[in-house]
N, C-alpha and C positions, 0 to 999 in steps of 0.2 A: 531262623527267620532272617530276612534281609535287613540290613542296617538302613535306617531312614537317612536321607540327606547325603548320598554319595556326592551330590552337588551341594553347594553351600546353601544353608538355611537362613531364613529371616526370623529372628527370635530375640528374646530378652535374656541377657546374662546379668550377673550381679552388678556389672558396670553400666547397664542400661541397654537400650535397643541397639541391635546389630543387624545389618542387612547384607553384609558381605563376609565371606571367608569364615563362616561359623559352621562347625560340623557337629554331628551327634556326640562325638567324643568330648568336644568342648562343653556341651550342655551337661553331660553326665559328670564331668569333673568339677563343674562350677558349683558354688554354694547356693545358687538360686537368686532370682530377682525378688527383692523385698516389696511387699504390698501391705498397706496399713488399713485397708478397708475393703469390704466386698465390692463396693462400687468401683474402686481402683482395679480390682482383679478382673471384673467384667470388661472394663475399658481395655485392659492389656490383652485379654483373650480376643476381643473384637479385632484388635490390630493384628494379632497373630493369625487369626482366621483369614483376614483380608489379604495378607501377604504370603499365605501358604495355601493357595486355593486348590492345589493338587491333593490335599489331604483332608479327610474328615477328622475332627478333633474329638477325642474321648478323654475322660478325666479320672484320676484316682487320687484320693485324699489319704494322707498318712500323718501321724504325729511325729515321725522321725524320718530323716533321710538316711537310709541304710546304704553304705558304700562297701565295695570290695576292698579288703584290707591291703591287697597287693597293688591294685591299680588306682584306687580311690575314685572309682566310677560308681555312680548310683546304680543299684541293682533292683530290678522288679521281676522277681522269679515267681512262678507258680509254686504253691505250697508243697507239692510233691517233690520238687527239686531243691528245696531248701535243706541245709544240713540241720540235723536234729541233735541236740545236746546228748551225748552218750551213744549216738547212733549215726555216725557220719556217713556221707555219701562215699562210695556207691553201695556200701554194705547194707544200708537200710532200704534201698529202693525195691528189691523183690518183695519184701514184707508190705511195703506201702501199696504197691500195685495189686497184691493179693487182697489186701483190705478193701481197696477200691472196688475190685471185682465182686467181693462179697456184699458190699454196700449197694452196688447196682442190682444185684439179685434181690435183696430185701426191698429195694425201692419199687421194682416191678410188682412184687407180691403185695406190698402194702397199697400201692396205687390201685391195683385191681380190687382189693378187698373192700375199700371204702367207696368205690365207684367214681373216682375222679375222671374227668374228661380225657379223651384222646389216649387211652391206654396203648393202642396199637403204635402210635408214634413213639412213645417211650420205650416200647419193646424193640422197635426197629433201629432207633438211632442212639448210639452210645453217647455222642456228644450232648444230646439232650439230657441223658441221665447224669452225666458229669456236671452239666450246668446247674442242675437242681442240687446235687450233693455239694458242690462248691459254694453256691450262693447261700445255702442254709448251713454251711460250716459243719457238714456231717463228717467229712474226712478230706485228706489231702488229695488234690487232683492236678492234672496238667493245665488247668485254666487259671486265669487271673481276672479278678473282679474289677470292672471299671464302670463308668456311668456316662450318660449323655448329658447329664445335668451338672453344671458348674456349681450350683448352690448345694446340691447333694454332696458332691465331692468335698467342698469346703466345710460343710457341716460335719461330715464324718471325720475329717481331719481334726476338728476341734473338740470332738467328744473326749471327755476324761483326760484332757491335757494336763500333764504335770509341768510341762515347760511353757515358756511364753511365746512359742512359735510352733507352727506345723507346716506341712508341705502339700501342695497340689501339683500333680504331674499332668502334663498334657501330652497325650500320645497321638501321633499322626498315623492314621490307618487308611486303607483304600476306600473308595466310594462304597457305601452300604447298599445292599439289595436284598430285601426279604428277611425272613427270620434268621437265616444263616448265610453269611457272606464268606465265600472261599476265594482266596487270591493265590494262584500259583506263583505269580510274579513276586509277591511280598512274602510268600510262605506263611500266610496267616489265615485264620478263620475267626470270624466275629459272630457271636450269637446274641441276638436281641431277646432278652428274657421275657419281655411282655408278649412276644409272639409264640413262645413255646410253653409258658406256664399257664395253667388254667386260671380262670377269673377268681376262683376261691383262694388262690395263692396271692396274698396281699403284698407281701414284701417286695418282690421284683418290680411290681407296677409302681409302688410308691417311690422306689429308688431309681426308676428309669434305668434299670440295670442292664449291663452288657457283660459279656465274657469274651476274652481273647485267648487263642491257643495256636499252636503250630498247625500248618497244613502241609502234608496230611498229619493228622493228630498222632501223637506218640501213645499207642494203645497199650503197650506192654513194656516190661523191663527190657526185653530183647530189642524192641524198637529203639529204646534210649541209646543203645550202643552205637547207633549210626550218627549221633550228634555229639559235638563237643559241649560240655556243660556251659561254656560261655555263650553258645548259640541260643540256649533256652533261657533267654533273659529279655524281658520286654523293655528294659532300658535301651535296647537297640532301636526302639520306635519313639524314643523321647524327643519331643519337639520343643518343650519348655519346662522349666522347673520354677515354681513360685514359692517363696518363703512367706508365709502368713504371719504377720506380727500382731500379737494380741495385747500389747501393752496399753493401747488406747481402745477406742470404741470401734473395733473391726466390724462387729455386727451392730447395725443401727437402722432405724426406720429410714426408708421403706424396705430394708433388706434384713429382717431378723433371721437368726439361725434357725434351721429346721430342728425341731425337737427329736430326740432319740426315739421316743415312743411313736412318732409319726413315720419314721423310716424303718423301724423294727417292730411292727405290730405283733402281739403275742397270739398264741392259738386261741386264747379266750376271747379274742376279738374277731373270730371267724375265719382265721387262716387255716383251712383244712390241711394244707400241705405242711404247715408247721407241726401239726399233730403227727403226720406221717414221719417226718424226719426225726422227731423226738423218739418215736418208737424204734427207728433204725439205729439211732445212737445207743439206745439201751441194749439192743441186740449185739452191736459191735463191741461193746465194753468200754470201760472207763479209760483205756489206754489211748483213746483218740485225742485226749487233751494234752498230749506231749508238747513241750516247749520247742519253739523253732528259732533258729538263728538265721535271719534273712541275708546275712552278709556272705554266706558260703554257697 
């Protein structure tokens, strides 16, 4: 994918607001701008959006800022391209792509068996199958989860935090159009989950979920050979990095944190698609829970 900001960006660094001579590399190496409340975060993002009007802003929350050990740049890689303990890249990739293809096959079969809407769309479009498998954490895919909701991203970043801080990443992407936006100029595709998941799939709608991937998508292990591993990193679209400080009352009225149960409804609460993916996970086997190292 193309690197955002070949021209200078206007953004926040750890030292404060900068509107000249800031590059994507500066943002990735920086420790992140500290914010102490959700209200402050909203104000910062409002300024970011106003001064970067060529980009649509999407957000990702994490409880840790993973950096490449050699370059000390923040990395945001899709799960399929992260090194796995005991199974380093590139030796593990053929196995992961084979598992992804098997999961796609099961998804189509299960989708049809319980009569979910728009089976033909799922059969025809691989990226839609990947989107569902990624968002429901069935297996590793070439997609990265993001959201259009700053509150969702900040809430997810703060779930189960053992540390006193977390991170929200702001990605700059091209203007969005329809369920799937493809940009040849940016080498990006953006999928709006609410437009491709059936109404019975609660989770994507509650999270205002989006997914981003390369354009054209890397469909097989052989396709991967045409890319440097450093190219398949959404840190290249990073417009800002915010460090959320939880020592004080980060979440306070009128901005309470969204509860985990609200963003991750269970199948018992009527999410038919959650039932489908649980069945697929069982068929694929327990080895899908392998640990990953996002640094590599």
